[in-house]
C-alpha positions in Angstrom: 86.8 128.2 77.7 83.7 129.9 79.2 82.0 129.9 75.7 82.7 126.2 75.2 81.0 125.6 78.6 78.0 127.7 77.6 77.7 125.8 74.2 77.4 122.5 76.1 74.3 123.9 77.9 75.7 123.0 81.3 76.0 119.3 80.4 79.8 119.5 80.3 79.7 121.4 83.6 77.7 118.7 85.2 80.1 116.1 84.0 83.0 118.0 85.4 81.2 118.4 88.7 80.7 114.6 88.9 84.4 114.0 88.1 85.6 116.4 90.8 83.1 115.0 93.3 84.2 111.3 92.7 87.8 112.4 92.7 87.3 114.3 95.9 85.6 111.4 97.6 88.4 108.9 96.5 91.2 111.1 97.7 89.4 112.0 101.0 88.8 108.3 101.8 92.4 107.3 101.0 93.8 110.2 103.1 91.5 109.2 106.0 92.1 105.4 106.0 95.5 104.6 104.5 97.8 106.6 106.8 96.1 105.3 109.9 96.1 101.7 108.8 99.7 102.0 107.7 100.7 103.5 111.0 99.0 100.8 113.0 100.7 98.1 110.9 104.2 99.6 111.2 103.8 100.4 114.9 102.7 96.8 115.7 105.5 95.4 113.6 108.0 97.6 115.4 106.7 96.6 118.8 106.8 92.9 117.9 110.4 93.2 116.7 111.4 94.9 120.0 109.7 92.2 122.1 111.2 89.4 120.1 114.6 90.9 120.5 114.0 91.2 124.3 112.7 87.6 124.5 115.8 86.3 122.7 118.1 88.3 124.9 116.3 87.1 128.1 116.3 83.5 127.0 120.0 83.7 126.4 120.6 85.1 129.9 118.5 82.3 131.4 120.3 79.6 129.3 123.6 80.9 130.4 122.6 81.0 134.1 121.3 77.4 133.9 124.4 76.1 132.3 126.6 77.8 135.0 124.5 76.6 137.9 125.0 73.5 140.0 121.7 72.1 138.8 121.7 73.1 135.1 118.9 70.8 134.1 116.3 72.6 136.2 114.5 76.0 136.2 114.6 77.3 139.8 112.8 80.5 140.6 115.2 81.4 143.4 118.1 81.5 140.9 116.2 83.1 138.0 114.1 85.8 139.6 116.9 88.3 139.5 117.3 87.8 135.7 113.8 89.2 135.1 114.9 92.5 136.4 117.5 92.8 133.7 115.3 94.5 131.1 115.8 97.3 128.7 115.2 100.8 130.0 112.2 101.4 127.8 110.0 102.9 130.6 107.1 100.8 129.2 105.2 98.5 131.6 105.5 94.9 130.7 105.2 91.4 132.0 108.1 89.0 131.8 107.8 85.3 132.6 109.9 82.1 132.7 107.9 79.0 131.9 109.0 75.4 132.2 108.6 72.7 129.6 105.0 72.1 130.6 104.0 75.7 130.2 103.8 76.3 133.9 105.1 79.6 135.3 108.4 79.3 137.2 108.8 82.9 138.0 107.3 86.2 136.7 107.7 89.9 137.0 104.2 91.2 136.4 103.1 94.8 135.8 99.7 96.2 135.0 99.6 96.2 131.1 95.9 95.9 130.4 94.0 93.4 128.3 95.3 94.5 124.8 98.8 93.1 124.7 101.4 91.7 122.3 103.6 88.8 123.4 106.9 87.4 122.2 108.5 84.1 123.3 111.9 82.5 122.9 113.0 79.0 124.0 115.4 78.3 126.9 117.9 75.6 126.1 119.2 73.0 128.4 121.8 70.2 127.9 119.3 68.0 126.0 117.3 70.6 124.2 114.6 73.2 125.2 113.6 73.1 128.8 111.4 76.1 129.0 110.3 79.5 127.5 111.1 83.1 128.1 108.0 85.3 127.5 107.7 89.1 127.3 104.3 90.9 127.0 103.6 94.6 126.5 100.4 96.7 126.1 99.5 97.9 122.6 97.0 100.5 124.0 99.5 103.3 123.4 99.6 102.4 119.7 95.9 102.7 119.4 96.1 106.1 121.3 98.7 107.3 118.8 96.7 106.0 115.9 93.8 108.2 117.0 96.1 111.2 116.6 97.2 110.0 113.2 93.5 109.5 112.3 92.6 113.0 113.4 95.4 114.5 111.3 94.5 112.3 108.3 90.9 113.3 108.6 91.9 117.0 108.7 93.9 116.6 105.5 91.1 114.6 103.9 88.6 117.3 104.8 90.7 120.1 103.2 91.5 117.9 100.2 87.8 117.3 99.7 87.1 121.0 99.9 89.9 121.8 97.4 89.0 119.1 95.0 85.2 119.4 95.1 83.7 122.5 96.8 86.1 125.1 95.4 86.3 123.8 91.8 82.6 123.2 91.7 81.8 126.6 93.0 84.2 128.2 90.5 82.6 126.2 87.7 79.1 127.1 88.6 80.1 130.8 88.9 81.7 130.6 85.4 78.6 129.0 84.0 76.4 131.7 85.4 78.6 134.5 84.2 78.8 133.0 80.7 75.0 132.6 80.4 74.5 136.1 81.6 77.0 137.5 79.1 75.3 135.7 76.2 71.8 137.0 77.2 73.0 140.6 77.7 75.5 141.9 75.1 76.1 145.0 77.2 77.8 142.8 79.8 80.5 141.6 77.3 83.1 144.1 78.5 82.5 143.2 82.1 82.7 139.5 81.3 86.1 140.1 79.6 87.5 142.0 82.5 86.3 139.2 84.9 87.9 136.6 82.6 91.2 138.4 82.7 91.0 138.7 86.5 90.0 135.0 86.8 93.0 134.1 84.7 95.3 135.9 87.0 93.7 134.4 90.1 93.7 131.0 88.4 97.4 131.2 87.8 98.0 132.0 91.5 95.5 129.5 92.6 97.0 126.7 90.4 100.5 127.5 91.6 99.5 127.3 95.3 97.1 124.3 94.8 99.6 122.4 92.7 102.0 122.4 95.7 99.3 121.7 98.3 97.9 118.8 96.3 101.1 117.1 95.1 102.4 116.6 98.7 99.4 114.6 100.0 99.1 112.8 96.7 102.7 111.6 96.9 101.9 110.5 100.5 98.8 108.6 99.3 100.7 106.8 96.5 103.4 105.9 99.0 100.9 104.4 101.4 99.2 102.6 98.6 102.6 101.0 97.6 103.1 100.0 101.2 99.6 98.4 101.4 100.2 96.6 98.0 103.3 94.9 99.5 101.1 93.3 102.3 99.2 90.0 102.0 96.1 90.8 99.9 93.8 88.6 97.9 93.4 89.1 94.1 90.3 91.3 94.5 92.0 93.6 97.0 95.1 93.8 94.7 92.9 94.9 91.8 91.4 97.6 94.0 94.8 98.8 95.1 96.1 98.8 91.5 93.1 100.8 90.4 93.7 103.3 93.2 97.4 103.6 92.4 96.7 104.2 88.7 94.1 106.8 89.5 96.5 108.5 91.9 99.3 108.6 89.3 96.9 110.0 86.7 95.8 112.7 89.1 99.4 113.4 90.0 100.3 113.8 86.3 97.4 116.3 85.9 98.6 118.2 89.0 102.2 118.3 87.7 101.0 119.6 84.3 99.0 122.4 85.9 101.9 123.3 88.2 104.4 123.4 85.3 101.9 125.5 83.2 101.4 127.9 86.1 105.2 128.3 86.5 105.6 128.9 82.8 102.8 131.4 82.9 104.6 133.3 85.6 108.1 132.9 84.0 109.4 130.8 87.0 110.6 127.7 85.1 114.4 127.4 85.5 116.6 125.7 82.9 119.5 123.9 84.4 122.3 123.0 81.9 124.5 120.0 82.8 126.7 117.6 80.8 125.0 114.3 80.1 125.1 111.3 77.8 122.6 112.1 75.1 122.2 108.6 73.6 121.5 107.0 77.0 118.8 109.6 77.8 117.1 109.0 74.4 117.1 105.2 74.6 115.8 105.2 78.2 113.1 107.7 77.4 111.9 105.8 74.3 112.1 102.4 75.9 110.0 103.6 78.8 107.1 103.8 76.4 107.5 100.3 74.9 105.1 98.6 77.3 102.5 101.2 76.6 102.8 100.8 72.8 102.8 97.1 73.2 99.5 97.1 75.0 97.9 98.8 71.9 99.7 96.6 69.4 101.7 99.5 68.1 105.3 99.2 66.8 107.7 101.6 68.5 111.0 102.2 66.7 113.9 104.6 66.8 116.8 105.6 64.7 119.7 107.6 66.4 122.3 109.1 64.1 125.7 107.6 64.8 127.2 111.1 64.3 125.4 112.4 67.4 127.9 113.6 70.1 128.3 111.4 73.1 128.1 114.2 75.6 126.0 117.4 75.3 125.3 120.3 77.6 121.6 121.0 78.1 118.8 120.4 80.6 118.2 116.6 80.5 115.1 116.8 82.7 113.3 119.2 80.3 114.4 117.4 77.2 113.1 114.2 78.6 109.8 115.9 79.6 109.3 117.2 76.0 110.1 113.8 74.4 107.8 112.0 76.9 105.0 114.4 75.9 105.5 114.0 72.2 106.0 110.2 72.3 103.1 109.7 74.7 100.8 111.8 72.5 101.8 109.8 69.4 101.0 106.5 71.1 97.8 107.9 72.7 96.3 109.0 69.3 97.5 106.0 67.2 95.1 103.1 67.0 97.3 100.9 64.8 100.6 101.1 63.0 103.8 102.6 64.1 105.4 105.3 66.2 109.0 106.1 65.3 111.6 108.5 66.8 114.6 109.8 65.0 117.4 112.0 66.3 120.2 113.7 64.4 121.9 116.9 63.6 120.4 119.8 61.7 122.3 122.7 60.1 120.3 125.9 59.7 121.7 129.3 59.0 125.2 128.1 59.7 124.1 126.9 63.2 124.0 123.3 64.3 120.9 121.9 66.1 119.8 118.7 67.6 116.7 117.6 65.9 114.2 115.0 67.3 111.4 113.8 65.1 108.4 111.8 66.4 106.3 110.3 63.6 103.0 108.3 64.0 100.3 106.7 61.9 97.5 108.0 64.1 94.4 110.1 63.5 96.2 113.1 62.2 95.3 116.8 62.6 93.6 119.1 60.1 96.0 121.7 58.7 93.9 124.6 60.0 94.2 123.2 63.6 97.9 122.6 63.7 98.9 125.7 65.6 95.9 125.5 67.9 97.2 122.2 69.5 100.0 124.3 71.0 97.6 126.6 72.8 96.9 125.8 76.5 93.7 124.1 77.4 93.1 123.4 73.6 92.2 120.0 72.3 91.4 119.5 68.7 89.2 116.4 68.9 87.3 116.6 72.2 85.6 113.2 71.8 89.0 111.5 71.3 90.6 113.4 74.1 87.8 112.6 76.5 88.3 109.0 75.7 92.1 109.1 76.1 92.2 111.6 78.9 94.6 114.6 79.4 94.6 118.2 80.4 95.4 119.8 77.0 98.5 121.3 78.4 101.2 118.9 77.3 102.1 120.4 73.9 101.7 124.0 75.2 104.2 123.2 78.0 106.5 121.4 75.5 106.7 124.4 73.2 107.3 126.8 76.1 110.1 124.6 77.5 111.7 124.3 74.1 111.5 128.1 73.7 113.2 128.5 77.1 116.1 126.4 75.8 116.3 128.5 72.6 114.7 125.6 70.7 111.4 125.0 69.0 108.6 122.5 68.7 106.5 122.3 65.5 104.2 119.8 63.8 103.1 118.7 60.3 100.1 116.4 59.9 97.6 115.0 57.5 94.1 114.0 58.7 93.6 110.3 59.1 97.2 109.7 57.9 99.4 110.6 60.9 101.5 113.4 62.3 105.1 114.4 62.6 106.4 116.5 65.5 109.8 118.2 65.3 111.8 119.3 68.3 115.0 121.2 67.6 117.6 122.4 70.2 120.9 124.2 69.8 123.7 121.7 69.9 126.3 122.4 72.7 128.8 119.5 72.9 131.4 119.3 75.6 131.3 123.1 76.3 129.6 125.4 78.7 126.0 126.1 78.0 125.5 129.6 76.6 122.2 131.3 77.3 
């Protein structure tokens, strides 16, 4: 990886710096603004709901008192003042009023609540219809005070996220560039550079494992807040901005998940959990989830599931789905036109029965001398195409490692400019306990 950066004469490094900088700014702004705005909106809605509930309850009490009085058609302060004291034990200062039909105050219980208030009203009914209004007001200053705390916490998270996403990666990238240039200029430093690269790989594995967890949590929070904002009243331009932010967040979360999975595989911490599940249902759901993506590119997505496949199998459905999603997603990504097909059946090899999944595409294809390289981490055969389509270069490496962990295998055959065929085989365990 270091030598590829050197070959680009720092151009690639500058591009990565710009990407990390823009990403850092976007994440930092979202973490700073979205949580505070969402808290304000939810707190205000919660207060309004509580006030409306109090107003309806108070109006009901007044209506009942009027109907039971000797002069039910009138609002008399002497008879109604005691009703204002019947308020929920919230401990929050508030103003409660009873107004007549003209809007004049009949009686009130007023406390100091400031100038920033929220008010709820409910009509008071008489024999011939509404004869007044019950009004409750409470200060929203406390909400703003709490929002400051939320804003401070959000700013703290935004600052650290900015540091992790921009300062640390950029610093590491610049250091790598400097070390690579020095090693090229001085052959005697090759051994030292190799030792540093090995140490950097170890540190990277630890760093990625820790950072994957630290980044995924706030990113999920950001996406959740974006979903909340998208459900509010927004104009078309604001909706497009929110949609773009959500798509960018999901792409970033996918990258973080890939890096986290790779770091776990690198340290041997991936666990395979075998359970009994409906195989055909999992396959259909996984394939159909890609139909919209294929449709956008005008690609036909087809599948053929062998009727002889068992209904129930014992394996890790999460990891099987993850591998199939990677293979099908890659096939669609690198196919400009034509067809992507998925077949599933049974394969007998050396007297053993395997499940075999085949993903075939009519895409760009892969040169024969590069087939094994695509399963190496951080390796991408066509860098120009990958840069256009996006990706980390970890998907196939993770898929092969996951398959190996389940005693299976992932392989590929391909012809340049004619398409590719990926095979995923897995030992068949039907309606029995999974044997490791």
